[in-house]
C-alpha positions as CSV (number, residue, x, y, z in Angstrom):
1,M,109.9,81.3,104.1
2,T,106.6,83.5,103.6
3,E,104.9,84.7,106.6
4,R,102.4,87.6,107.8
5,L,103.8,90.8,108.9
6,E,103.1,92.0,112.5
7,R,100.7,94.9,113.1
8,R,102.8,97.3,115.2
9,L,101.8,100.9,113.9
10,G,99.1,103.2,115.0
11,T,97.2,105.9,113.4
12,G,99.7,108.5,114.2
13,D,102.7,106.5,113.0
14,A,100.8,106.1,109.7
15,V,100.3,109.8,109.5
16,V,103.8,110.4,110.3
17,I,105.0,108.0,107.6
18,G,102.8,109.7,105.0
19,L,104.1,113.2,105.8
20,G,107.5,111.8,105.8
21,S,107.0,110.7,102.1
22,M,105.3,113.9,101.0
23,I,107.1,116.6,102.7
24,G,110.6,116.1,101.3
25,A,111.9,116.5,97.7
26,G,108.4,117.9,96.7
27,V,109.0,121.1,98.6
28,F,112.7,121.5,97.9
29,A,112.9,120.2,94.3
30,A,109.6,120.0,92.3
31,F,108.8,123.8,92.4
32,A,111.5,124.6,90.2
33,P,110.5,122.5,87.1
34,A,106.9,123.3,87.7
35,A,107.9,126.9,87.5
36,R,109.7,126.4,84.2
37,A,106.6,124.8,83.0
38,A,103.9,127.1,84.1
39,G,105.6,130.4,85.6
40,A,103.4,131.7,88.3
41,G,100.7,129.4,87.1
42,L,102.3,126.8,89.1
43,L,99.9,127.9,91.8
44,I,97.0,126.8,89.7
45,G,98.8,123.5,88.9
46,L,99.3,123.0,92.7
47,A,95.4,123.2,93.2
48,I,94.9,121.0,90.3
49,A,97.3,118.3,91.7
50,A,95.8,118.7,95.3
51,V,92.3,117.9,93.9
52,V,93.6,114.9,92.0
53,A,95.4,113.8,95.1
54,Y,92.3,114.2,97.2
55,C,90.2,112.0,95.0
56,N,93.0,109.4,94.9
57,A,93.4,109.7,98.8
58,T,89.7,109.1,99.2
59,S,89.6,106.1,96.7
60,S,92.6,104.7,98.3
61,A,91.2,105.1,101.8
62,R,87.9,103.2,100.7
63,L,89.8,100.4,99.2
64,A,92.3,100.1,102.1
65,A,89.3,99.7,104.6
66,R,88.1,97.0,102.5
67,Y,91.4,95.2,101.7
68,P,93.8,96.0,104.8
69,S,96.9,94.1,103.5
70,S,100.2,95.0,102.2
71,G,100.4,96.0,98.5
72,G,98.0,99.1,98.2
73,T,96.6,99.4,94.7
74,Y,98.4,96.1,93.7
75,V,95.8,94.3,95.9
76,Y,92.9,96.6,95.1
77,G,93.3,96.2,91.3
78,R,93.6,92.5,91.5
79,E,90.5,92.1,93.7
80,R,88.4,94.5,91.9
81,L,89.5,94.5,88.2
82,G,91.6,91.2,87.8
83,D,95.1,89.9,88.1
84,F,96.4,91.8,85.4
85,W,95.5,95.2,86.5
86,G,96.6,94.4,90.0
87,Y,99.9,93.4,88.5
88,L,100.2,96.5,86.4
89,A,99.6,98.7,89.3
90,G,102.2,97.0,91.4
91,W,104.6,97.2,88.5
92,G,104.1,100.8,88.0
93,F,104.4,101.5,91.6
94,V,107.7,99.6,92.1
95,V,109.3,101.0,89.1
96,G,107.9,104.6,89.6
97,K,108.7,104.9,93.2
98,T,112.1,103.4,92.8
99,A,112.7,106.5,90.5
100,S,111.1,108.5,93.4
101,C,113.7,107.1,95.8
102,A,116.4,108.2,93.3
103,A,114.9,111.8,93.3
104,M,114.9,112.1,97.1
105,A,118.6,110.8,97.3
106,L,119.8,113.2,94.5
107,T,117.9,116.0,96.4
108,V,119.9,115.1,99.6
109,A,123.1,115.4,97.5
110,A,122.1,118.7,95.7
111,Y,121.5,120.5,99.0
112,T,124.4,119.0,101.1
113,A,127.0,119.2,98.5
114,P,126.0,121.9,95.8
115,G,129.6,122.3,94.8
116,L,130.5,118.7,94.0
117,G,130.4,117.3,90.5
118,R,127.8,114.5,89.3
119,A,130.1,111.7,90.5
120,G,130.6,113.1,94.0
121,Q,126.8,113.8,94.4
122,S,125.8,110.5,93.0
123,A,128.1,108.9,95.7
124,I,126.5,110.9,98.4
125,A,123.1,109.8,97.2
126,A,124.1,106.2,97.0
127,A,125.4,106.2,100.6
128,A,122.1,107.9,101.9
129,V,120.2,105.1,100.2
130,L,122.3,102.2,101.7
131,T,122.1,103.8,105.3
132,L,118.3,104.2,105.2
133,T,118.0,100.6,103.9
134,A,119.8,99.5,106.8
135,L,117.7,101.3,109.1
136,N,114.6,99.8,107.6
137,Y,116.2,96.3,107.9
138,F,116.1,96.5,111.7
139,G,112.3,97.1,112.0
140,V,109.5,99.4,111.0
141,Q,108.9,100.6,114.5
142,R,112.4,102.1,114.6
143,S,112.0,103.6,111.1
144,A,108.7,105.3,112.3
145,L,110.2,106.7,115.2
146,A,113.1,108.2,113.0
147,T,110.6,109.6,110.4
148,R,108.6,111.2,113.2
149,V,111.8,113.2,114.3
150,I,112.6,114.0,110.5
151,V,109.3,115.4,109.9
152,A,109.1,117.8,113.0
153,V,112.4,119.3,112.1
154,S,111.6,119.8,108.5
155,L,108.3,121.5,109.2
156,L,110.1,123.7,111.7
157,V,112.6,124.7,109.0
158,L,110.0,125.2,106.4
159,A,108.0,127.4,108.7
160,G,111.3,129.4,109.6
161,A,112.1,129.8,106.0
162,V,108.6,131.2,105.2
163,V,108.6,133.6,108.1
164,A,112.2,134.7,107.2
165,I,111.2,135.4,103.7
166,G,108.3,137.5,104.9
167,V,110.2,139.4,107.6
168,A,113.8,139.9,106.2
169,G,113.2,139.2,102.5
170,D,112.0,141.4,99.7
171,P,108.6,139.6,98.7
172,S,106.6,141.5,96.1
173,A,103.3,140.6,94.4
174,S,104.7,142.4,91.2
175,R,106.8,139.3,90.7
176,L,103.6,137.3,89.9
177,S,102.7,139.5,86.9
178,P,101.7,138.4,84.3
179,F,99.6,135.8,85.9
180,P,99.2,132.9,85.4
181,G,102.2,133.3,83.0
182,S,101.4,129.9,80.9
183,G,98.7,128.3,78.8
184,V,96.6,125.2,79.9
185,L,99.2,122.8,78.8
186,G,102.0,124.4,81.0
187,I,99.6,124.5,83.9
188,L,98.7,120.9,83.5
189,Q,102.3,119.9,83.1
190,A,103.2,121.7,86.3
191,A,100.3,119.9,88.0
192,G,101.8,116.6,86.9
193,L,105.2,117.4,88.2
194,L,103.8,118.7,91.5
195,F,101.6,115.4,91.9
196,F,105.0,113.8,92.3
197,A,105.2,115.5,95.8
198,F,101.6,114.5,97.0
199,A,102.0,110.7,96.4
200,G,103.2,110.0,99.8
201,Y,99.9,108.8,101.2
202,A,100.3,105.6,99.1
203,R,102.9,104.6,101.6
204,I,100.1,104.4,104.3
205,A,98.0,102.1,102.2
206,T,101.0,99.9,101.4
207,L,101.4,99.5,105.2
208,G,98.0,97.9,105.8
209,E,99.2,94.8,107.0
210,E,101.4,96.4,109.8
211,V,98.8,98.9,110.8
212,R,96.6,98.1,114.0
213,D,92.8,98.5,113.3
214,P,93.5,99.2,109.5
215,E,89.9,99.7,108.8
216,H,89.6,102.8,110.9
217,A,93.3,104.0,111.1
218,I,93.9,104.3,107.5
219,P,91.0,106.2,106.3
220,R,91.9,108.7,109.1
221,A,95.5,108.8,108.4
222,I,95.4,109.5,104.7
223,P,93.4,112.8,104.6
224,I,95.2,114.2,107.9
225,A,98.4,113.8,106.2
226,L,97.3,115.0,102.8
227,G,95.8,118.1,104.2
228,I,99.0,119.1,106.4
229,T,101.0,118.7,103.3
230,L,99.0,121.0,101.1
231,V,99.0,123.8,103.6
232,V,102.7,123.5,103.8
233,Y,103.2,123.5,100.1
234,A,100.9,126.3,99.4
235,A,102.7,128.5,102.0
236,V,106.1,127.7,100.6
237,A,105.2,128.2,96.9
238,I,103.6,131.5,97.4
239,A,106.8,132.6,99.5
240,L,109.1,131.4,96.8
241,L,107.2,133.1,94.0
242,L,107.0,136.5,95.9
243,Q,110.7,136.4,96.9
244,L,112.2,134.9,93.6
245,G,109.7,135.3,90.9
246,P,108.8,132.5,88.3
247,T,112.0,133.0,86.2
248,A,114.6,132.7,89.0
249,L,112.6,129.9,90.8
250,G,112.5,128.0,87.7
251,A,116.4,128.3,87.3
252,A,117.3,127.5,90.8
253,A,118.6,124.0,91.7
254,D,118.1,125.0,95.4
255,P,115.2,127.5,95.5
256,V,114.4,127.4,99.1
257,A,118.0,128.0,100.2
258,Q,118.3,130.9,97.7
259,A,115.2,132.6,98.9
260,V,116.0,132.9,102.4
261,P,118.5,135.4,103.8
262,S,122.1,134.2,103.5
263,G,122.5,133.5,107.3
264,L,119.6,131.1,107.3
265,S,120.8,129.2,104.2
266,P,122.8,126.6,105.9
267,V,119.9,125.7,108.2
268,V,117.7,125.4,105.2
269,R,120.1,123.1,103.4
270,A,120.3,121.0,106.5
271,G,116.6,120.8,106.6
272,A,116.1,120.1,103.0
273,A,118.5,117.2,103.2
274,L,116.6,116.0,106.3
275,A,113.3,116.1,104.7
276,A,114.4,114.4,101.6
277,L,116.0,111.6,104.0
278,G,112.4,111.5,105.6
279,S,110.9,110.7,102.3
280,L,113.5,108.3,101.1
281,L,113.0,106.5,104.5
282,A,109.4,106.0,104.0
283,L,109.5,105.4,100.4
284,V,112.0,102.4,100.6
285,L,109.6,101.1,103.2
286,G,106.5,101.2,100.8
287,V,108.3,100.0,97.8
288,S,109.8,97.0,99.7
289,R,106.1,96.2,100.9
290,T,104.6,96.2,97.5
291,A,107.5,94.1,96.1
292,F,106.8,91.7,99.1
293,A,103.2,91.4,98.3
294,M,103.9,90.9,94.5
295,A,106.6,88.3,95.5
296,R,104.2,86.5,97.9
297,D,101.9,86.0,94.8
298,G,104.5,85.0,92.5
299,H,104.7,88.1,90.3
300,L,108.4,88.7,91.5
301,P,111.0,86.3,92.6
302,R,109.8,84.2,95.6
303,T,112.8,85.1,97.7
304,L,111.6,88.7,97.9
305,A,108.7,87.3,100.1
306,A,111.0,86.2,103.0
307,V,110.4,87.9,106.3
308,H,113.2,88.2,108.9
309,P,112.7,85.9,111.8
310,R,113.8,88.4,114.2
311,H,112.9,91.9,113.1
312,G,109.6,90.9,111.3
313,V,110.4,92.8,108.0
314,P,110.7,91.7,104.3
315,H,114.3,91.9,104.4
316,H,115.1,90.5,101.0
317,A,112.8,93.0,99.4
318,E,114.3,96.0,101.3
319,I,117.9,95.0,100.4
320,A,117.0,94.6,96.8
321,V,115.4,98.0,96.6
322,G,118.1,99.6,98.2
323,V,120.8,98.3,95.8
324,V,118.7,98.9,92.8
325,V,118.3,102.8,93.9
326,A,121.9,103.1,94.7
327,L,122.8,102.0,91.3
328,L,120.1,104.1,89.6
329,V,121.2,107.5,91.1
330,A,124.4,107.1,89.0
331,F,122.5,107.2,85.8
332,T,119.8,109.6,86.2
333,D,119.1,113.4,87.0
334,L,116.6,115.0,89.4
335,R,114.1,116.3,86.8
336,G,114.1,113.0,84.7
337,A,113.5,111.1,87.9
338,I,110.7,113.2,88.8
339,G,108.9,113.1,85.5
340,F,109.2,109.4,85.0
341,S,108.1,108.7,88.6
342,S,105.0,111.0,88.1
343,F,104.0,109.2,85.0
344,A,104.2,105.7,86.8
345,V,102.4,106.8,89.9
346,L,99.6,108.5,87.9
347,T,99.1,105.2,86.4
348,Y,99.0,103.5,89.7
349,Y,96.4,106.0,91.0
350,A,94.3,105.6,87.7
351,I,94.0,101.9,88.6
352,A,93.1,102.6,92.2
353,N,90.2,104.9,91.0
354,A,88.9,102.5,88.6
355,S,89.0,99.8,91.3
356,A,87.2,102.3,93.7
357,W,84.5,102.8,90.9
358,T,83.6,99.2,91.3
359,L,82.6,99.7,94.9
360,R,79.5,101.4,93.5
361,A,79.2,103.9,96.3
362,G,80.2,107.5,95.7
363,R,81.3,107.1,92.1
364,A,81.8,110.8,91.3
365,I,85.2,110.9,93.2
366,P,86.9,108.1,91.6
367,A,85.6,109.4,88.2
368,V,87.2,112.6,88.7
369,G,90.4,111.1,89.9
370,L,90.7,108.7,87.1
371,A,90.2,111.4,84.5
372,G,92.6,113.6,86.4
373,C,95.3,111.0,86.4
374,V,95.0,110.3,82.8
375,V,95.2,113.9,81.8
376,L,98.1,114.8,84.1
377,A,99.9,111.6,83.0
378,F,99.8,112.5,79.2
379,T,100.5,116.4,79.6
380,L,103.9,115.6,81.3
381,P,107.2,116.4,79.3
382,L,107.4,114.1,76.4
383,S,110.4,112.2,77.5
384,S,108.6,111.2,80.6
385,V,105.5,110.0,78.5
386,V,107.7,108.0,76.3
387,S,109.7,106.3,79.1
388,G,106.6,105.8,81.1
389,C,104.8,104.0,78.3
390,A,107.8,101.9,77.5
391,M,107.9,100.9,81.2
392,L,104.4,99.9,81.2
393,A,105.0,97.9,77.9
394,V,107.9,95.9,79.4
395,G,105.7,95.1,82.5
396,A,102.8,94.0,80.4
397,L,105.2,91.9,78.1
398,A,106.5,90.2,81.3
399,W,103.0,89.4,82.4
400,V,102.2,87.8,78.9
401,V,105.4,85.7,79.1
402,R,104.9,84.4,82.6
403,T,101.2,83.8,82.0
404,R,102.0,81.7,78.8
405,A,104.9,79.9,80.7
406,R,102.5,78.8,83.4
C-alpha cells in the first residue's frame, strides 16, 4: 500500500546525512584518479568542482523549498520541465548513485582488507551493503543517529591524519612542481571525478518528505554541509600532495593510509572504512527514497512504493537497492564506479539547474551550474561518457515504450 512518509528529521539530522554522504569515499578514494588525470592541478579541479557543487546546491535548495517531497530533482524536473525530464533525472540518480553505493562498498573493502584478492574484497563489500540495508530497514531515525557517530569519528581521523602529516611527515612544496602539471582537459577531468565526492547534498533534498519544516531546514542544511566538506577536502588534498607528490598519489590505492606515519596507518584504515560506511548508509537511504517516489508515480514497479506499517520506511525499495548493489560490487572496480556515477549525477544536476532556471529569480547561478555540469560530464574518461550515454539511452527508451503502452 502507498502511504506518506513521516517527518522525523530536523536540520541537524539533515546536515549530518549530507556530511555522511560526502565525507567518505571522496576523501579516501577519489584523489588518486584525480591526481592521475591532473597531477597537482587536482587542486584547481577541486575548486572547479566546488563551484559547480555550490551552484547545484543553491539550485537544489531553492527547488526543495518550493517542492518539499521525496524524490529531489525527479520531482523538480517533473514539475518545472515536464514528466520526461523528471523521469530522466530520477533514472540517472537511481542508476548513478547505485554505482556510488558500489564505490563506497569497494572502498570499505580496499581499506580493511588490502591484501585480499578481488573475490574476497567483493564479499566484504557485499556484506557491508546488506548490513547497512538492514539498518535502514528499521527506521530513518536510527540511521541518522548512526550516521552522526560515523561522521564525528571520520572527521577526527581526517584531522589527525592532516596534523600527523604536518608534524611527523615530510611535506614539501617542491613536490607540487611543476604546477599545475596538466592541461585544461586533465584539470576538468579531475574536477568531474572529484565532483563525485561533493554530490552528497542531494541526499538532503531527497529526504524532503521526512524533514520537519523543509522549507527552512533544507536550504539551511545544504550549504552548511557543503561548506564543511570543502574545508575538509582542501586540507586533505594539500596534505597528500605535499607528502606524496602527484605521481605517488595517483598510484596509491589507499593514499591517506600511505601518507601518514606507519603507526597511525591502522587508525586511518579504520577511519576510511567507517567514513565510506557512512556514505553508503546515507546513499542507500537517498536512492531508495527516489525509487520510492518514482514507483509511487508509476515509473518503477508499484511494489517499490510500499511503506512499512511499523517502521515507516519504503522497505521494498530499500531491499531492492541493497540487493542490486550487493550484486554490482562483484562486476565493477572502484575507478569505473566513480566515473560512471559522476556522469549520471552530473546529468541529474544539469536537470536540477534547468529546473531552477524556470523559477526566474537569480538565473545566473543555475546557468553556471548547468554549463558546468555539461562540461564536466563530457570531459570525464571516455569509458565513463560512453557507458553514461548508454545508460541515459536505455532510460529514455524505457520511457518511450511505457508511454506508448499506456
